[in-house]
GUDORO-860612 format. One line per 4 residues: number of its first residue (from 0); for each residue z, y, x of N, C-alpha, C, O. Coordinates in Angstrom, 2 decimals. Layout:
<rs>
NUM> Z Y X Z Y X Z Y X Z Y X | ...
</rs>
This chain:
<rs>
0> -46.33 -23.37 6.48 -46.22 -22.67 5.23 -44.82 -22.12 5.01 -44.67 -21.05 4.43 | -43.79 -22.84 5.46 -42.43 -22.37 5.26 -42.20 -21.07 6.00 -41.41 -20.23 5.57 | -42.89 -20.91 7.12 -42.71 -19.68 7.89 -43.32 -18.48 7.18 -42.84 -17.35 7.34 | -44.38 -18.70 6.41 -45.02 -17.61 5.69 -44.13 -17.09 4.57 -44.13 -15.89 4.30
4> -43.36 -17.98 3.90 -42.48 -17.56 2.80 -41.33 -16.72 3.33 -40.87 -15.80 2.66 | -40.87 -17.04 4.53 -39.74 -16.31 5.11 -40.17 -15.00 5.76 -39.33 -14.18 6.10 | -41.48 -14.80 5.92 -41.96 -13.63 6.64 -41.63 -12.32 5.94 -41.38 -11.32 6.61 | -41.60 -12.31 4.59 -41.33 -11.08 3.86 -39.86 -10.85 3.57 -39.50 -9.77 3.11
8> -39.00 -11.82 3.84 -37.57 -11.70 3.53 -36.90 -10.78 4.53 -37.16 -10.86 5.73 | -36.02 -9.89 4.04 -35.32 -9.00 4.98 -34.31 -9.78 5.81 -33.70 -10.74 5.35 | -34.14 -9.34 7.01 -33.18 -10.00 7.90 -31.92 -9.14 8.00 -31.98 -7.91 8.00 | -30.80 -9.82 8.09 -29.53 -9.11 8.26 -29.45 -8.58 9.68 -29.81 -9.27 10.63
12> -29.00 -7.35 9.81 -28.87 -6.75 11.13 -27.54 -7.20 11.72 -26.48 -6.99 11.13 | -27.62 -7.81 12.87 -26.43 -8.28 13.55 -25.89 -7.19 14.46 -26.67 -6.53 15.15 | -24.57 -6.97 14.48 -24.04 -5.97 15.42 -24.23 -6.42 16.85 -24.20 -7.62 17.15 | -24.43 -5.47 17.69 -24.63 -5.79 19.10 -23.36 -6.40 19.67 -22.25 -5.96 19.35
16> -23.54 -7.39 20.49 -22.38 -8.05 21.08 -21.71 -7.09 22.06 -22.36 -6.35 22.79 | -20.39 -7.13 22.05 -19.63 -6.28 22.95 -19.60 -6.95 24.31 -19.11 -8.07 24.47 | -20.14 -6.25 25.28 -20.17 -6.80 26.63 -19.07 -6.16 27.44 -18.96 -4.94 27.52 | -18.26 -7.01 28.04 -17.21 -6.50 28.91 -17.78 -6.38 30.32 -18.39 -7.31 30.85
20> -17.56 -5.25 30.89 -18.00 -5.07 32.27 -16.90 -5.59 33.19 -15.72 -5.51 32.85 | -17.28 -6.12 34.33 -16.26 -6.62 35.25 -15.30 -5.50 35.67 -15.72 -4.39 35.97 | -14.03 -5.81 35.67 -13.02 -4.85 36.05 -12.61 -3.92 34.93 -11.83 -2.99 35.15 | -13.13 -4.16 33.71 -12.77 -3.31 32.57 -11.34 -3.63 32.13 -10.93 -4.79 32.13
24> -10.59 -2.61 31.77 -9.20 -2.77 31.36 -9.10 -3.58 30.08 -9.96 -3.44 29.20 | -8.08 -4.43 29.95 -7.90 -5.15 28.68 -7.47 -4.20 27.55 -7.46 -4.59 26.39 | -7.14 -2.98 27.90 -6.74 -2.00 26.90 -7.85 -1.00 26.61 -7.59 0.11 26.14 | -9.09 -1.38 26.89 -10.26 -0.55 26.61 -10.43 -0.42 25.10 -10.36 -1.41 24.37
28> -10.67 0.80 24.62 -10.85 1.04 23.20 -12.34 1.09 22.89 -13.10 1.85 23.49 | -12.74 0.26 21.94 -14.13 0.17 21.54 -14.52 1.39 20.71 -13.83 1.74 19.75 | -15.60 2.04 21.08 -16.11 3.22 20.38 -15.01 4.28 20.21 -14.76 4.75 19.10 | -14.39 4.64 21.29 -13.30 5.62 21.26 -13.80 6.94 20.69 -14.91 7.37 21.00
32> -12.99 7.56 19.87 -13.33 8.84 19.28 -13.99 8.72 17.92 -13.99 9.68 17.15 | -14.54 7.55 17.61 -15.17 7.36 16.30 -14.15 6.73 15.36 -13.51 5.74 15.70 | -14.00 7.29 14.18 -13.06 6.76 13.21 -11.61 6.90 13.66 -10.76 6.09 13.29 | -11.34 7.91 14.44 -10.02 8.05 15.06 -8.91 8.22 14.03 -7.85 7.61 14.17
36> -9.14 9.06 13.00 -8.08 9.29 12.02 -7.73 8.02 11.26 -6.55 7.72 11.08 | -8.72 7.29 10.83 -8.46 6.05 10.08 -7.79 5.03 10.98 -6.89 4.31 10.54 | -8.22 4.96 12.21 -7.63 3.98 13.13 -6.18 4.33 13.46 -5.32 3.45 13.48 | -5.90 5.61 13.71 -4.53 6.02 14.02 -3.61 5.81 12.81 -2.49 5.34 12.94
40> -4.11 6.18 11.63 -3.28 6.01 10.42 -3.03 4.54 10.12 -1.94 4.17 9.71 | -4.04 3.71 10.32 -3.87 2.27 10.11 -2.86 1.70 11.11 -2.01 0.89 10.74 | -2.96 2.13 12.36 -2.02 1.66 13.37 -0.60 2.14 13.06 0.36 1.39 13.25 | -0.46 3.39 12.60 0.87 3.90 12.25 1.46 3.14 11.07 2.65 2.80 11.08
44> 0.65 2.87 10.06 1.13 2.10 8.91 1.54 0.69 9.31 2.58 0.20 8.88 | 0.72 0.05 10.15 1.07 -1.28 10.63 2.33 -1.24 11.49 3.13 -2.17 11.48 | 2.50 -0.14 12.25 3.71 0.00 13.06 4.96 0.13 12.20 5.99 -0.45 12.53 | 4.86 0.88 11.11 6.01 0.99 10.20 6.35 -0.35 9.56 7.52 -0.72 9.45
48> 5.31 -1.09 9.15 5.56 -2.42 8.59 6.18 -3.35 9.62 7.06 -4.15 9.30 | 5.71 -3.24 10.86 6.26 -4.07 11.94 7.73 -3.73 12.19 8.55 -4.63 12.38 | 8.06 -2.45 12.20 9.47 -2.06 12.40 10.35 -2.58 11.26 11.46 -3.05 11.50 | 9.86 -2.49 10.04 10.62 -3.02 8.91 10.81 -4.52 9.01 11.90 -5.03 8.74
52> 9.75 -5.23 9.40 9.86 -6.69 9.54 10.80 -7.05 10.69 11.56 -8.01 10.58 | 10.75 -6.28 11.79 11.66 -6.55 12.91 13.11 -6.30 12.51 14.00 -7.04 12.93 | 13.36 -5.26 11.70 14.72 -5.02 11.22 15.19 -6.15 10.32 16.35 -6.56 10.39 | 14.29 -6.66 9.49 14.64 -7.79 8.62 14.95 -9.03 9.46 15.91 -9.74 9.17
56> 14.14 -9.29 10.48 14.39 -10.42 11.37 15.74 -10.26 12.06 16.49 -11.23 12.17 | 16.04 -9.05 12.52 17.32 -8.78 13.17 18.49 -9.09 12.22 19.46 -9.74 12.62 | 18.39 -8.63 10.98 19.46 -8.87 10.01 19.63 -10.35 9.71 20.76 -10.84 9.62 | 18.53 -11.06 9.56 18.61 -12.49 9.24 19.14 -13.29 10.43 19.88 -14.26 10.24
60> 18.78 -12.90 11.65 19.31 -13.58 12.82 20.80 -13.35 12.97 21.53 -14.22 13.44 | 21.27 -12.17 12.57 22.70 -11.88 12.66 23.49 -12.80 11.72 24.65 -13.11 11.99 | 22.87 -13.24 10.64 23.53 -14.17 9.72 23.49 -15.60 10.23 24.38 -16.39 9.92 | 22.45 -15.94 10.99 22.23 -17.32 11.41 22.96 -17.65 12.71 23.55 -18.72 12.83
64> 22.92 -16.74 13.68 23.49 -17.03 14.99 24.43 -15.91 15.43 24.31 -14.76 14.99 | 25.35 -16.27 16.30 26.27 -15.28 16.84 25.82 -14.75 18.20 26.45 -13.86 18.77 | 24.73 -15.29 18.73 24.21 -14.90 20.03 23.50 -13.55 19.92 22.42 -13.47 19.34 | 24.11 -12.51 20.47 23.56 -11.17 20.35 22.29 -10.97 21.16 21.49 -10.09 20.84
68> 22.11 -11.76 22.20 20.88 -11.67 22.99 19.69 -12.07 22.12 18.63 -11.44 22.17 | 19.87 -13.11 21.32 18.80 -13.57 20.42 18.51 -12.49 19.39 17.36 -12.30 19.00 | 19.55 -11.79 18.93 19.36 -10.73 17.93 18.36 -9.68 18.42 17.59 -9.15 17.62 | 18.36 -9.39 19.71 17.50 -8.35 20.26 16.18 -8.89 20.82 15.15 -8.23 20.71
72> 16.21 -10.08 21.41 15.01 -10.62 22.06 13.95 -11.00 21.03 12.78 -10.64 21.19 | 14.33 -11.71 19.98 13.34 -12.20 19.00 12.64 -11.03 18.30 11.41 -11.03 18.24 | 13.36 -10.03 17.75 12.64 -8.90 17.15 11.78 -8.12 18.15 10.72 -7.62 17.80 | 12.25 -8.03 19.41 11.47 -7.32 20.43 10.18 -8.04 20.74 9.13 -7.41 20.86
76> 10.24 -9.36 20.86 9.02 -10.15 21.09 8.10 -10.03 19.89 6.88 -9.88 20.05 | 8.66 -10.08 18.69 7.85 -9.93 17.48 7.14 -8.59 17.48 5.94 -8.52 17.19 | 7.86 -7.50 17.81 7.24 -6.17 17.83 6.15 -6.08 18.90 5.12 -5.45 18.67 | 6.37 -6.69 20.06 5.36 -6.65 21.13 4.10 -7.40 20.71 2.99 -6.92 20.94
80> 4.27 -8.57 20.11 3.11 -9.36 19.65 2.36 -8.60 18.57 1.13 -8.54 18.59 | 3.08 -8.02 17.62 2.43 -7.28 16.54 1.75 -6.02 17.08 0.68 -5.65 16.60 | 2.36 -5.35 18.06 1.74 -4.16 18.65 0.41 -4.51 19.29 -0.58 -3.80 19.12 | 0.38 -5.63 20.04 -0.89 -6.03 20.65 -1.90 -6.44 19.58 -3.08 -6.11 19.70
84> -1.47 -7.15 18.56 -2.38 -7.57 17.49 -2.99 -6.35 16.77 -4.19 -6.32 16.50 | -2.15 -5.37 16.48 -2.65 -4.16 15.82 -3.61 -3.42 16.75 -4.67 -2.96 16.31 | -3.25 -3.31 18.03 -4.14 -2.66 19.00 -5.48 -3.38 19.07 -6.53 -2.75 19.08 | -5.44 -4.71 19.13 -6.67 -5.48 19.20 -7.53 -5.27 17.95 -8.75 -5.14 18.03
88> -6.86 -5.25 16.77 -7.62 -5.09 15.53 -8.26 -3.71 15.43 -9.46 -3.60 15.17 | -7.49 -2.65 15.64 -8.03 -1.31 15.43 -8.74 -0.75 16.66 -9.40 0.28 16.58 | -8.61 -1.41 17.79 -9.20 -0.88 18.99 -10.28 -1.73 19.62 -11.12 -1.20 20.34 | -10.28 -3.04 19.37 -11.22 -3.89 20.09 -12.02 -4.84 19.21 -13.07 -5.32 19.65
92> -11.60 -5.13 18.01 -12.32 -6.04 17.14 -13.54 -5.32 16.56 -13.40 -4.32 15.85 | -14.73 -5.83 16.87 -15.98 -5.17 16.50 -16.10 -4.94 15.00 -16.44 -3.84 14.57 | -15.81 -5.95 14.18 -15.97 -5.82 12.73 -14.99 -4.82 12.14 -15.37 -4.00 11.31 | -13.73 -4.88 12.56 -12.71 -3.97 12.03 -13.01 -2.54 12.47 -12.89 -1.61 11.67
96> -13.40 -2.35 13.72 -13.71 -1.01 14.22 -14.88 -0.42 13.45 -14.83 0.74 13.04 | -15.94 -1.19 13.25 -17.10 -0.69 12.50 -16.71 -0.35 11.07 -17.18 0.65 10.52 | -15.85 -1.18 10.45 -15.39 -0.90 9.09 -14.61 0.41 9.03 -14.82 1.22 8.12 | -13.73 0.64 9.99 -12.92 1.86 9.98 -13.77 3.09 10.26 -13.50 4.16 9.70
100> -14.77 2.97 11.11 -15.67 4.09 11.36 -16.44 4.42 10.09 -16.60 5.59 9.74 | -16.92 3.39 9.40 -17.65 3.61 8.14 -16.72 4.19 7.07 -17.15 5.02 6.27 | -15.46 3.76 7.05 -14.49 4.28 6.08 -14.27 5.77 6.30 -14.25 6.53 5.34 | -14.09 6.18 7.55 -13.90 7.60 7.81 -15.14 8.41 7.44 -15.04 9.53 6.95
104> -16.31 7.83 7.68 -17.54 8.50 7.28 -17.63 8.69 5.77 -18.07 9.73 5.29 | -17.21 7.69 5.01 -17.22 7.79 3.55 -16.19 8.80 3.05 -16.43 9.51 2.08 | -15.03 8.86 3.71 -14.00 9.81 3.30 -14.46 11.25 3.49 -14.02 12.15 2.77 | -15.33 11.48 4.45 -15.86 12.83 4.66 -16.80 13.24 3.54 -17.04 14.43 3.33
108> -17.36 12.26 2.82 -18.30 12.53 1.74 -17.60 12.74 0.39 -18.24 13.16 -0.58 | -16.31 12.47 0.31 -15.59 12.55 -0.96 -15.47 14.00 -1.41 -15.21 14.89 -0.60 | -15.66 14.22 -2.70 -15.49 15.55 -3.29 -14.04 15.64 -3.79 -13.72 15.14 -4.87 | -13.19 16.27 -3.02 -11.77 16.34 -3.35 -11.54 17.39 -4.43 -12.20 18.43 -4.46
112> -10.59 17.12 -5.31 -10.26 18.04 -6.40 -9.57 19.29 -5.85 -8.91 19.24 -4.81 | -9.75 20.40 -6.57 -9.08 21.63 -6.17 -7.63 21.61 -6.65 -7.25 20.78 -7.48 | -6.84 22.52 -6.14 -5.44 22.61 -6.54 -5.33 22.89 -8.04 -4.46 22.33 -8.71 | -6.20 23.74 -8.55 -6.16 24.10 -9.98 -6.44 22.87 -10.86 -5.78 22.68 -11.88
116> -7.42 22.05 -10.46 -7.73 20.84 -11.22 -6.57 19.84 -11.19 -6.26 19.21 -12.20 | -5.94 19.72 -10.04 -4.81 18.79 -9.91 -3.63 19.24 -10.76 -3.00 18.42 -11.43 | -3.33 20.54 -10.76 -2.22 21.06 -11.57 -2.51 20.87 -13.05 -1.62 20.49 -13.81 | -3.76 21.13 -13.47 -4.12 20.93 -14.88 -4.01 19.47 -15.29 -3.49 19.17 -16.36
120> -4.49 18.57 -14.45 -4.41 17.15 -14.76 -2.96 16.68 -14.78 -2.60 15.83 -15.60 | -2.13 17.21 -13.90 -0.71 16.84 -13.87 -0.01 17.28 -15.15 0.80 16.54 -15.70 | -0.33 18.48 -15.63 0.26 18.95 -16.89 -0.13 18.05 -18.05 0.71 17.73 -18.90 | -1.38 17.64 -18.09 -1.83 16.74 -19.16 -1.08 15.41 -19.10 -0.65 14.89 -20.13
124> -0.92 14.87 -17.91 -0.23 13.58 -17.76 1.23 13.72 -18.18 1.74 12.86 -18.90 | 1.91 14.78 -17.75 3.32 14.97 -18.11 3.47 15.14 -19.62 4.36 14.53 -20.22 | 2.63 15.94 -20.23 2.69 16.13 -21.68 2.45 14.81 -22.42 3.15 14.50 -23.37 | 1.46 14.04 -21.97 1.15 12.77 -22.62 2.31 11.79 -22.50 2.65 11.11 -23.47
128> 2.91 11.72 -21.33 4.04 10.80 -21.13 5.22 11.21 -22.00 5.86 10.36 -22.60 | 5.53 12.52 -22.07 6.64 12.98 -22.91 6.37 12.71 -24.39 7.26 12.26 -25.11 | 5.14 12.98 -24.85 4.80 12.74 -26.26 4.87 11.25 -26.58 5.38 10.87 -27.63 | 4.37 10.42 -25.69 4.41 8.98 -25.91 5.85 8.47 -25.92 6.20 7.64 -26.76
132> 6.68 8.94 -24.99 8.07 8.48 -24.95 8.83 8.94 -26.19 9.65 8.18 -26.72 | 8.59 10.14 -26.67 9.24 10.61 -27.88 8.81 9.80 -29.09 9.64 9.42 -29.92 | 7.52 9.53 -29.19 7.05 8.74 -30.33 7.59 7.32 -30.28 7.93 6.75 -31.32 | 7.67 6.72 -29.10 8.25 5.38 -28.98 9.74 5.38 -29.31 10.25 4.41 -29.87
136> 10.44 6.45 -28.96 11.86 6.55 -29.30 12.04 6.60 -30.81 12.92 5.93 -31.35 | 11.20 7.37 -31.49 11.28 7.46 -32.95 10.96 6.11 -33.59 11.66 5.68 -34.50 | 9.91 5.44 -33.12 9.57 4.12 -33.66 10.71 3.14 -33.41 11.02 2.32 -34.27 | 11.33 3.20 -32.24 12.46 2.33 -31.93 13.62 2.59 -32.88 14.27 1.65 -33.34
140> 13.91 3.86 -33.17 14.97 4.18 -34.12 14.66 3.65 -35.51 15.55 3.16 -36.20 | 13.39 3.76 -35.93 13.00 3.24 -37.24 13.21 1.73 -37.30 13.73 1.21 -38.29 | 12.80 1.02 -36.23 13.02 -0.43 -36.21 14.51 -0.76 -36.19 14.93 -1.70 -36.87 | 15.31 -0.01 -35.44 16.75 -0.26 -35.41 17.36 -0.05 -36.78 18.17 -0.85 -37.23
144> 16.97 1.04 -37.48 17.47 1.29 -38.84 17.06 0.15 -39.77 17.86 -0.32 -40.58 | 15.79 -0.29 -39.67 15.30 -1.36 -40.54 16.08 -2.65 -40.30 16.49 -3.31 -41.26 | 16.27 -3.03 -39.05 16.97 -4.28 -38.76 18.45 -4.21 -39.09 19.06 -5.24 -39.38 | 19.05 -3.03 -39.05 20.43 -2.89 -39.51 20.49 -3.00 -41.02 21.42 -3.60 -41.56
148> 19.51 -2.41 -41.73 19.48 -2.48 -43.19 19.27 -3.91 -43.66 19.84 -4.31 -44.68 | 18.47 -4.66 -42.96 18.20 -6.05 -43.33 19.38 -6.94 -42.97 19.56 -8.00 -43.57 | 20.18 -6.54 -42.00 21.34 -7.32 -41.59 21.13 -8.11 -40.32 21.97 -8.94 -39.97 | 20.05 -7.88 -39.63 19.80 -8.60 -38.37 20.65 -8.01 -37.25 21.24 -8.76 -36.46
152> 20.72 -6.68 -37.17 21.57 -6.01 -36.19 22.89 -5.64 -36.85 22.91 -5.14 -37.97 | 23.97 -5.90 -36.14 25.28 -5.56 -36.70 26.13 -4.85 -35.66 27.34 -5.06 -35.57 | 25.48 -3.99 -34.86 26.22 -3.31 -33.80 26.43 -1.84 -34.12 27.13 -1.15 -33.37 | 25.86 -1.35 -35.18 26.02 0.05 -35.54 25.36 0.96 -34.53 26.01 1.82 -33.94
156> 24.08 0.78 -34.33 23.36 1.52 -33.29 23.39 3.02 -33.53 23.48 3.80 -32.58 | 23.33 3.45 -34.79 23.36 4.88 -35.08 24.75 5.45 -34.82 24.87 6.60 -34.39 | 25.80 4.67 -35.07 27.15 5.12 -34.73 27.29 5.30 -33.22 27.91 6.25 -32.75 | 26.69 4.38 -32.48 26.78 4.45 -31.02 25.96 5.62 -30.49 26.43 6.37 -29.63
160> 24.74 5.78 -31.00 23.85 6.83 -30.48 24.27 8.22 -30.91 24.30 9.15 -30.10 | 24.59 8.38 -32.18 24.79 9.73 -32.73 26.23 10.03 -33.16 26.53 11.15 -33.54 | 27.10 9.04 -33.10 28.49 9.27 -33.49 28.68 9.46 -34.97 29.63 10.11 -35.39 | 27.79 8.92 -35.76 27.87 9.08 -37.23 29.03 8.24 -37.73 29.14 7.06 -37.40
164> 29.87 8.85 -38.54 30.98 8.12 -39.16 32.16 7.90 -38.24 33.08 7.15 -38.59 | 32.18 8.51 -37.08 33.31 8.33 -36.19 34.44 9.26 -36.58 34.21 10.35 -37.11 | 35.65 8.82 -36.31 36.83 9.61 -36.59 36.94 10.68 -35.51 36.87 10.36 -34.32 | 37.12 11.95 -35.89 37.16 13.04 -34.92 38.58 13.41 -34.51 38.82 14.56 -34.12
168> 39.50 12.50 -34.57 40.87 12.80 -34.19 41.16 12.33 -32.80 42.28 12.50 -32.32
</rs>
């Protein structure tokens, strides 16, 4: 009876196992040509992060040790390990590769805004930010005037901002 209840349930589709053929290069790219833009951009971004991290490691090692060989060897090993890890992720890991291929497919379906729409939206945002900043400045001045009148502030904010009551000599 338990088998009858499970008969109508949908089954999850499992991805086909990646079979390595004998003599295949360890640098073989899985599904080459599919999702290429997303994979290259992801690899480039990871490469920039790796270079930044290697520079940080180099700087920190220069503070810790005086051995210049260590300054160069440790960041170089780090970059080599990260390069292989990034290559493995974007080139050979079945789940990541399928995700990136699907991502590129979805990006092709996006309805991108026209230049005219972007310029119009940018004008609205700039106007809104300027109006909001001006209104907040006025409210801030009102609060500063109120707190000076009550005696909480005693720095003469209006004298500082506008030069009111200053001697012109």
